[in-house]
N, C-alpha and C positions, 0 to 999 in steps of 0.2 A: 727302730721303733721295734717292739712284741709283736710276735705275730702267735695270735692262740692255737693255730693248728700245729704248731713247733711246740708251744707248752704243752700240749698235752701227749706229746710224743714223751718229755721228761716226768710227765705224770703217770704215765703206763710202765717206763721204763726203768725209771729210777733214778737215771742219769744223761748225762747230757754227752754222755760219749755216741759217734758216729753208730748206726744199727749198720752192722755185718753186712756189705754186698748192697747198700743202697747208696748209689750217688746222687749226693744232692748239692745244690750250687753253695749252700750253705758250708758244708763239708768239704769239699771238692773241688780245688781252685779250677775255674774254667780252663785255662792254657793247658790245664791235667785230661781235664774232660772234652775239652775239642779235638785233642788227638787223638782219644780211645771214641768217639763218634766218628769220624773222619775216616779211619780204618777201619771201621766198620761199614762203611758206605760203598756201595757198586753204583757202574753207570746204569746195568740194566741188572732185573730180576727175574727170576724163574719163574711162569704160572704161579704154579704150586706154590712158591713160597708168600708171593704175593694174597692169592687167593682162597688158597687151603681148599677144604672140602666146599666151600661152600664161596658161591659168587654175587657180589651184590654190584647193580647198575644202577645209575639214575640218568634223569634226563630233565627237563623243563617240558613242561606241556602248557600252552596258551590257554588256559582254561580255569577259572574261579576252584581254589580248593574244594570248597561244601560242593559244588558242582560236579567236579573230578571225583570226589570221595564218591558221593550215590551213584555214580554211574558204575564206579569200577566194586560197589558192595554190591548190583545184581551179579551175580554168579553170569546169566545168558551175556554179560559185556564181553566174555571170554573167548566169544564167538565173532566178535570184531574184530581181537586186538590182539589176539594167539595166533601162532600159524597155523595150527593145524586140529584146534579143539573145535567139531563143530555138531550140532544137531541134539542141542539140550535139551531134554525133559524132565520133568519130576518124576520124581519115584513116589514107591507110595510112605517112604519116611519124609515126614516135613522138614525141609531145607537142604535135602537131600539130591544131586541135581545125578543126572546118567548123559552122556556125552557121548562122543565117538574122535578118540584119535588117528586123524586121517593120515600120520606119519607112516602105519602100518594098516593093512588091512584087517578091518571088523575087530577094531580094539579098543574095547569100551573104555570110559574113564568115568569115576565115581566123582562129584565134585560138592563141598559144602563150605558156603563162605562164611567166615565168622568176621565181621566190624565191628570196630568201636568209633561212633560218631567222634565224641569227646576230644579221642588221639590222634581222629582220622588214619585209623591201622586197617586192612583190607587182609585176609590171613584165608588165601585158597586152603583147603585140606583136601589130597586128593590120593587115589588109588586107582591103579587100572584092574586089579587082580580081585576084590570086591569090593563092597559099602561101606563097611562093618568099622575096619582098621584103616583111616585114612592115613597110611606113612608119610607122604608126602606133605610139604606144607610149602608154600611159598608167602612168603611174608612179602607187605608193600605196605609202604608209610606217604601219605600225602601231605606236604606242606606248603605254607604259605608262601611262594615265591617271594613277596614281597617282601620278608622277613628275611630270608634266606640269600638273596642277588638283587634284591632292592629293585624290583619289578615287579608289573600285575602278572598273576595265572600262577604253577605252582610246580614245581621241583617232588619227583615222584621218586622214593625210593623200595627198591624189589630187590629180595635175596632170595635165592633158590640153592 
């Protein structure tokens, strides 16, 4: 059975010769690749190698996805579900909030929430030092758990 995507490779390269360095089932026998893959696997991996500079966590929440999205879209919700952010109040700039990070005394934090209802994404743009360049961005996505894990509720992905 011809595969249109593979035909594209021939069209672009002008040859059926395998692309150097690309391992594919069509060009490299499974017996050869299995040994390569197994030799690269470990029983445990260092934290930095798995997560790199960013860390994504996820969890199931027993709440309909649209309702959870609406809740997370309200910047003040951070006061309820974060460990240290408290006392949110609006600033003179629309959509920009000032709060306190209770981890250290008198530490201000500025936050702007950017939400997209269609994609159910909620991004918290923050900075401790000032409210102009919000250089820390926490990305959240609310998924319908019925689609993801076949039960009612939400799955939340959070990258920081």
